[in-house]
C-alpha distance (Angstrom), angle and dihedral (degrees) to the residues before:
residue distance angle dihedral
M1 . . .
L2 3.79 . .
L3 3.82 90.5 .
W4 3.80 92.3 53.3
W5 3.79 90.8 47.2
W6 3.81 89.7 52.7
I7 3.81 91.7 48.7
V8 3.81 92.8 50.5
C9 3.82 92.0 47.8
F10 3.80 91.2 45.7
W11 3.80 94.7 51.6
G12 3.78 89.1 39.6
F13 3.78 87.7 62.2
I14 3.82 101.3 36.6
I15 3.81 99.0 50.1
P16 3.84 97.1 44.6
Y17 3.80 90.0 45.4
N18 3.79 93.3 54.3
I19 3.80 91.9 44.7
T20 3.79 91.9 51.4
S21 3.80 88.7 45.3
A22 3.79 89.4 53.6
L23 3.81 89.4 49.3
G24 3.79 90.7 57.2
W25 3.81 107.0 -88.5
S26 3.77 107.3 108.7
F27 3.80 134.1 166.2
H28 3.86 92.5 -166.8
I29 3.79 93.1 -120.8
R30 3.80 92.5 149.9
E31 3.80 91.3 53.3
K32 3.79 89.8 51.4
Y33 3.81 90.6 48.2
V34 3.83 91.5 53.3
K35 3.81 90.1 49.4
F36 3.80 88.9 51.0
I37 3.82 91.8 51.2
T38 3.81 89.6 49.3
W39 3.80 91.5 50.1
L40 3.79 91.4 46.9
S41 3.80 92.7 52.2
R42 3.79 90.7 50.8
T43 3.81 91.4 47.6
I44 3.79 92.6 52.0
G45 3.76 89.8 52.1
N46 3.79 131.3 -154.9
I47 3.81 94.3 -20.8
G48 3.76 93.4 132.3
K49 3.77 95.7 35.6
R50 3.79 114.7 145.0
P51 3.78 127.5 -157.1
V52 3.77 111.7 -86.2
K53 3.78 113.4 -115.7
V54 3.78 119.5 -132.6
D55 3.78 113.5 -118.0
T56 3.76 104.8 -112.2
S57 3.78 91.2 -151.0
E58 3.82 89.8 63.3
A59 3.78 93.6 39.0
T60 3.75 92.6 54.6
Q61 3.80 89.8 57.6
H62 3.82 89.3 67.0
H63 3.80 95.1 34.7
P64 3.78 107.2 35.4
V65 3.78 117.0 -157.4
T66 3.76 115.9 -116.6
I67 3.78 120.7 -150.9
A68 3.78 112.1 -123.1
T69 3.79 114.4 -124.3
L70 3.79 138.0 171.7
P71 3.81 124.4 -146.3
H72 3.78 112.9 -104.9
N73 3.80 98.9 -167.5
R74 3.82 96.6 77.8
S75 3.74 124.9 94.2
F76 3.76 120.5 -110.4
G77 3.81 92.9 -109.4
T78 3.81 93.3 47.8
F79 3.79 91.9 48.3
K80 3.81 91.7 50.5
K81 3.81 91.4 51.9
E82 3.82 96.5 44.5
F83 3.81 98.0 40.8
Q84 3.80 114.8 120.2
L85 3.78 129.5 -173.4
S86 3.79 90.4 -117.3
D87 3.80 89.3 66.6
A88 3.82 88.4 75.2
C89 3.80 95.5 51.5
G90 3.78 93.8 84.9
F91 3.79 91.7 54.0
V92 3.80 92.0 47.0
T93 3.83 90.8 50.1
N94 3.78 92.3 50.6
G95 3.78 91.4 48.1
L96 3.80 93.0 51.0
Q97 3.81 91.1 48.3
V98 3.79 90.2 54.0
I99 3.81 90.6 51.4
V100 3.82 94.5 46.5
E101 3.81 95.1 44.4
D102 3.81 94.6 47.7
H103 3.81 103.4 142.3
V104 3.81 94.2 178.5
T105 3.80 111.7 55.3
K106 3.81 93.4 40.0
C107 3.81 87.9 63.6
F108 3.82 87.5 69.9
T109 3.79 94.3 58.7
T110 3.79 134.7 63.8
E111 3.79 112.2 -76.5
E112 3.78 115.0 -114.7
L113 3.80 111.8 -117.7
T114 3.79 123.8 -139.1
E115 3.80 89.2 -135.1
W116 3.79 123.0 36.5
N117 3.83 114.6 -121.0
F118 3.84 94.5 -158.0
L119 3.78 94.1 -105.5
A120 3.79 114.0 134.4
R121 3.79 92.2 -140.7
T122 3.83 91.9 60.3
R123 3.80 96.6 45.7
T124 3.82 114.9 113.5
G125 3.80 100.7 178.7
Q126 3.83 93.4 -107.0
E127 3.80 92.9 106.0
K128 3.78 118.6 102.2
M129 3.79 99.7 -124.4
G130 3.78 107.0 -156.8
V131 3.79 127.8 163.5
K132 3.79 92.2 -82.8
H133 3.79 91.2 50.6
W134 3.78 94.0 50.7
I135 3.81 91.6 48.9
L136 3.81 92.3 51.6
F137 3.79 91.3 43.8
C138 3.81 92.3 51.7
L139 3.81 91.1 46.8
S140 3.79 89.9 51.9
I141 3.81 90.4 52.6
V142 3.80 92.0 51.3
V143 3.81 92.8 48.3
R144 3.80 96.8 43.9
Y145 3.82 98.9 41.6
S146 3.80 97.1 41.7
L147 3.79 113.8 24.4
F148 3.81 98.3 29.5
L149 3.79 94.7 45.6
F150 3.81 90.2 44.9
I151 3.82 88.9 57.6
R152 3.79 102.6 34.0
I153 3.82 103.6 45.0
P154 3.85 94.8 61.7
I155 3.81 89.9 47.5
G156 3.81 90.9 50.2
I157 3.81 91.4 49.3
T158 3.79 89.1 50.1
G159 3.81 90.5 53.1
L160 3.80 92.3 50.0
L161 3.82 91.9 48.3
W162 3.80 89.3 49.1
L163 3.80 90.3 51.5
A164 3.80 95.0 48.8
G165 3.81 94.9 41.5
T166 3.80 99.3 46.1
M167 3.83 94.4 42.5
A168 3.82 90.8 49.1
V169 3.80 92.4 50.0
L170 3.82 93.9 45.5
G171 3.79 89.9 47.7
M172 3.78 92.0 57.6
L173 3.81 93.8 48.7
P174 3.81 119.9 91.3
Q175 3.78 121.8 -118.0
F176 3.80 112.4 -77.4
S177 3.77 136.5 160.2
G178 3.81 96.8 -96.2
R179 3.79 98.3 43.1
K180 3.80 94.3 94.6
K181 3.79 91.6 54.7
A182 3.80 90.1 46.7
E183 3.83 91.0 53.5
V184 3.78 91.8 49.9
Y185 3.80 92.5 47.0
C186 3.82 94.7 48.8
T187 3.80 92.4 45.8
V188 3.79 93.9 50.1
V189 3.82 92.4 47.2
C190 3.83 91.1 48.9
S191 3.82 91.8 49.8
K192 3.79 91.8 49.9
I193 3.81 91.7 50.7
L194 3.82 91.3 49.3
A195 3.80 89.3 47.3
A196 3.81 89.4 51.3
S197 3.81 89.7 54.1
L198 3.81 87.0 63.6
T199 3.81 94.4 41.2
A200 3.79 86.5 -116.5
V201 3.79 120.4 -178.5
V202 3.81 108.3 -162.0
K203 3.79 121.0 -170.9
F204 3.82 121.1 -168.0
E205 3.79 123.8 -157.1
K206 3.81 129.1 -164.5
E207 3.79 95.0 7.8
E208 3.79 89.5 176.7
Y209 3.82 85.5 79.5
K210 3.82 93.4 53.5
P211 3.84 112.2 142.7
Q212 3.80 113.5 -91.6
C213 3.79 132.0 -151.9
G214 3.78 114.5 -73.4
G215 3.81 93.6 25.3
I216 3.81 134.7 103.4
C217 3.79 121.9 -118.5
V218 3.84 115.7 -154.8
A219 3.80 124.6 -173.5
N220 3.79 142.6 162.6
H221 3.80 112.9 -89.9
T222 3.79 128.2 -130.1
S223 3.80 105.8 149.1
P224 3.84 142.3 -26.9
M225 3.80 87.2 -86.4
D226 3.80 86.8 76.0
I227 3.80 86.4 78.1
A228 3.81 93.4 53.2
M229 3.79 91.7 46.6
L230 3.82 93.5 50.6
A231 3.80 92.5 42.7
C232 3.80 92.3 59.4
N233 3.82 88.5 91.9
N234 3.81 104.9 14.7
C235 3.79 143.1 36.6
F236 3.80 121.7 -126.3
T237 3.76 141.7 -172.6
L238 3.80 104.0 -124.8
V239 3.80 126.7 -137.5
G240 3.77 118.6 -166.5
Q241 3.77 150.5 108.8
R242 3.79 119.3 -55.3
H243 3.79 111.9 -113.5
G244 3.75 136.8 -167.9
G245 3.78 133.1 -138.8
F246 3.79 120.1 30.0
F247 3.81 92.4 -16.9
G248 3.80 89.6 54.1
M249 3.81 90.8 51.8
L250 3.78 89.8 55.5
Q251 3.82 90.5 50.1
K252 3.80 91.1 51.3
A253 3.81 90.9 48.8
C254 3.80 90.4 53.1
D255 3.83 90.2 49.4
L256 3.81 92.3 58.5
A257 3.78 92.6 83.7
Q258 3.81 105.7 7.0
K259 3.79 135.2 53.8
H260 3.76 109.5 -124.5
I261 3.81 125.5 174.2
W262 3.81 114.9 -118.9
F263 3.78 125.4 172.3
E264 3.81 143.0 177.7
R265 3.79 116.6 -120.6
S266 3.80 92.6 -155.0
E267 3.82 96.3 55.3
A268 3.77 120.6 88.2
G269 3.78 118.1 -124.7
Q270 3.82 94.2 28.8
R271 3.79 92.0 113.8
S272 3.80 93.8 59.6
M273 3.82 91.1 44.3
V274 3.80 91.8 53.6
S275 3.81 91.4 46.6
E276 3.82 91.9 52.5
R277 3.81 92.9 47.9
L278 3.80 91.0 48.8
K279 3.81 91.4 52.1
D280 3.80 91.8 48.9
H281 3.80 91.2 48.3
I282 3.79 98.2 51.7
Q283 3.81 92.8 46.7
D284 3.81 88.5 72.0
G285 3.78 107.2 69.5
T286 3.82 92.0 -160.4
N287 3.82 95.2 63.0
N288 3.78 120.2 103.8
P289 3.81 116.4 -95.1
I290 3.79 114.7 -91.0
L291 3.79 118.0 -114.6
I292 3.81 114.7 -149.3
F293 3.79 132.1 169.6
P294 3.82 101.0 -153.7
E295 3.80 94.3 -166.1
G296 3.80 89.0 72.3
T297 3.82 94.3 -144.8
C298 3.79 141.9 50.4
I299 3.83 119.5 -86.9
N300 3.81 125.2 -169.8
N301 3.83 94.2 -106.4
T302 3.79 94.5 -102.1
S303 3.80 99.7 91.3
V304 3.78 142.7 21.7
F305 3.78 120.0 -133.2
M306 3.80 128.9 -153.3
F307 3.80 116.2 -53.9
K308 3.79 117.5 -129.0
K309 3.79 110.3 -122.4
G310 3.84 97.8 -137.3
C311 3.81 99.7 99.4
F312 3.82 92.8 38.5
E313 3.79 95.5 63.2
L314 3.81 96.1 58.0
G315 3.81 95.1 85.1
S316 3.82 94.6 -125.1
T317 3.78 128.3 132.8
I318 3.82 111.7 -87.1
Y319 3.80 120.2 -143.8
P320 3.84 108.7 -162.2
V321 3.80 116.9 -153.6
V322 3.81 130.2 -171.1
I323 3.82 117.4 -148.2
K324 3.79 114.2 -166.6
Y325 3.82 125.6 176.4
D326 3.77 128.9 -160.4
R327 3.80 102.9 -127.0
A328 3.80 92.5 -166.0
Y329 3.81 89.6 82.8
S330 3.82 101.9 37.1
D331 3.78 144.7 -12.2
P332 3.82 105.0 -106.5
F333 3.82 96.6 -178.4
W334 3.81 116.6 112.1
N335 3.80 116.4 -156.5
S336 3.79 99.0 -163.3
S337 3.80 91.0 -174.4
Q338 3.80 92.3 63.7
Q339 3.81 106.4 28.7
N340 3.78 136.8 32.1
L341 3.79 125.0 -128.3
L342 3.81 95.8 -98.1
T343 3.81 91.5 53.5
Y344 3.76 89.9 48.7
L345 3.82 92.9 49.9
F346 3.80 90.4 48.4
M347 3.79 88.1 52.5
L348 3.80 91.2 53.0
M349 3.81 93.1 45.5
T350 3.81 89.7 55.9
S351 3.80 92.6 49.8
W352 3.78 125.8 93.1
A353 3.81 97.1 -107.7
V354 3.80 143.2 -49.4
V355 3.80 111.5 -108.7
C356 3.79 112.5 -172.7
D357 3.80 132.1 177.3
I358 3.80 116.6 -161.3
K359 3.77 119.3 -168.6
Y360 3.79 122.6 -171.4
L361 3.77 115.4 -147.4
E362 3.77 127.7 -152.2
P363 3.82 111.3 -78.4
T364 3.77 116.2 -114.5
T365 3.80 142.3 179.1
I366 3.77 133.1 -145.1
K367 3.79 114.0 -77.4
E368 3.76 126.4 -127.1
H369 3.83 112.8 -81.3
E370 3.81 89.4 9.0
T371 3.80 117.4 130.3
A372 3.78 123.9 -136.9
I373 3.81 90.4 -110.9
E374 3.82 91.9 53.2
F375 3.80 90.8 45.9
A376 3.81 91.4 51.8
S377 3.81 91.1 47.6
R378 3.81 90.9 50.6
I379 3.81 92.1 52.2
K380 3.81 91.7 46.3
T381 3.80 91.3 51.0
A382 3.81 91.0 51.6
I383 3.82 91.5 50.6
C384 3.80 91.6 49.3
R385 3.79 92.8 47.8
E386 3.81 94.9 49.6
G387 3.80 94.9 42.0
G388 3.79 98.9 42.0
L389 3.81 90.9 -120.0
V390 3.79 129.0 148.2
D391 3.82 113.5 -104.5
L392 3.81 109.4 -135.3
E393 3.79 126.9 179.6
W394 3.80 95.2 -152.7
D395 3.81 123.3 117.4
G396 3.80 111.6 -111.5
M397 3.80 90.3 -139.0
I398 3.80 87.4 79.5
K399 3.80 85.1 80.4
R400 3.80 91.5 63.3
A401 3.79 90.6 49.1
M402 3.81 90.2 54.0
Y403 3.81 92.1 58.4
D404 3.82 98.6 33.8
K405 3.82 105.0 117.2
S406 3.79 94.3 -161.8
L407 3.80 91.0 51.6
Q408 3.80 91.5 47.1
K409 3.81 89.7 52.3
T410 3.82 90.6 49.8
L411 3.80 91.1 49.7
Q412 3.80 90.6 49.6
L413 3.80 91.2 52.2
N414 3.79 90.9 48.7
Q415 3.79 90.8 49.2
E416 3.79 91.4 51.0
K417 3.79 90.7 48.0
Y418 3.79 91.3 50.2
A419 3.80 91.7 45.9
S420 3.79 89.8 55.8
L421 3.80 88.5 58.7
L422 3.80 89.4 55.7
D423 3.80 94.3 58.1
L424 3.78 107.6 125.9
H425 3.79 91.4 -153.4
T426 3.81 92.6 68.0
F427 3.79 87.3 84.6
D428 3.76 119.8 72.2
E429 3.78 121.1 -131.1
H430 3.83 93.2 -108.3
N431 3.81 93.8 58.8
S432 3.79 91.4 45.3
E433 3.83 91.6 53.9
D434 3.81 91.5 48.3
I435 3.78 91.0 51.2
E436 3.81 92.0 49.1
H437 3.84 93.9 54.7
Q438 3.77 96.3 42.4
E439 3.81 115.7 102.1
E440 3.79 93.9 -142.7
S441 3.77 116.5 139.2
W442 3.77 123.8 -108.8
E443 3.80 89.6 -114.6
D444 3.84 92.4 55.8
L445 3.80 94.2 51.2
E446 3.79 113.9 103.8
P447 3.80 112.8 -98.5
R448 3.81 91.5 -124.9
K449 3.79 92.3 55.1
R450 3.81 92.4 45.7
T451 3.80 91.3 52.7
V452 3.79 92.7 45.5
F453 3.79 91.5 50.7
T454 3.80 93.6 50.0
V455 3.82 93.6 47.3
G456 3.77 90.6 45.7
L457 3.81 91.4 55.6
S458 3.76 91.3 49.7
D459 3.83 89.7 52.8
Q460 3.77 95.1 50.9
């Protein structure tokens, strides 16, 4: 009986506190908690310290990379006689360097921290797990999976009920002068409650550049929580892919009172439909600003991929925004190809906190004689510069190709087909002897035969 009384009193304090905090009365408890976690990690010391990696860009200055080459002025017979296994070492070295220094695919995985934060999902096995480490790790599991979930799940449910209830009520009301303010107020309160369920501490910089009605807000994309973080002080019209499951339920709840723009990537004609709806939306200066993530996919908050040009050719004012997470407290990256939204939210709720810095940049428009692609590149460069992110020119859709099972099967079939062409036994002994005694140059030899010969030597 006493336990149930304590639970009721505890929830009776936690939920009202977070609601009042979302309404504007805050005692900054979450900020104090994050400071306490920071102090505690410094007090413990370098328990989770990982070996520091040498920057390859500096290392290559002292050990320059040489490009492996083979002489092309020798005859086929001479090359076969003089070939040594060491001739392939240069090619192997170059290939390994390309794999290790891959700056693209590693953007679709969790970034490795220099100091372990005692989360199982960020452990790489490089930590020296002594008795003290195991004790602290087990204590962190008990705290995060019992106390934190006990507090955060009811707050998250409250935020979802607030979202569904307020949007349903506003959707049934007729248009009136104060409805727009009511939508903004309900959306901001809902976002703050959902942020509180993750113990999120959101800091905004340069709020004088906050997106205004009739404009387009563009930002780097890490996870769906970017929307909740940005909506803690503004209301947006969302543009994105239509989802199913729990994510789809949230989209339908948002559509009860607001007109968002959802599309299907697989359907033809969706691009033109989205473009028309965007043009119609920005023509009305009273509509909420549009929120778009031009990368088109989630990146692990270390880099920014190529921006799609669609929203940059509409002629509207662009409001760039930088979203930067502190990965020492949680892993904000959502890999939608490997985990659903509920799994991702559970992962965040069992983390220490979500610390997010949002910086508004000066709004800008397309310049005279500037193309939409150049305009998008200029905005992306500004976001990377202000956020300390790596500017990459790759298309984010490469992530979907990596996890596309049908594409992987097609690639495997193509690889098997190509491997069959490299079978040394496809040539009979008579042709091989003729080729060996011919004095034809290595350049004149057919590419297929050259490749077969090289692979055959490596197999022997």
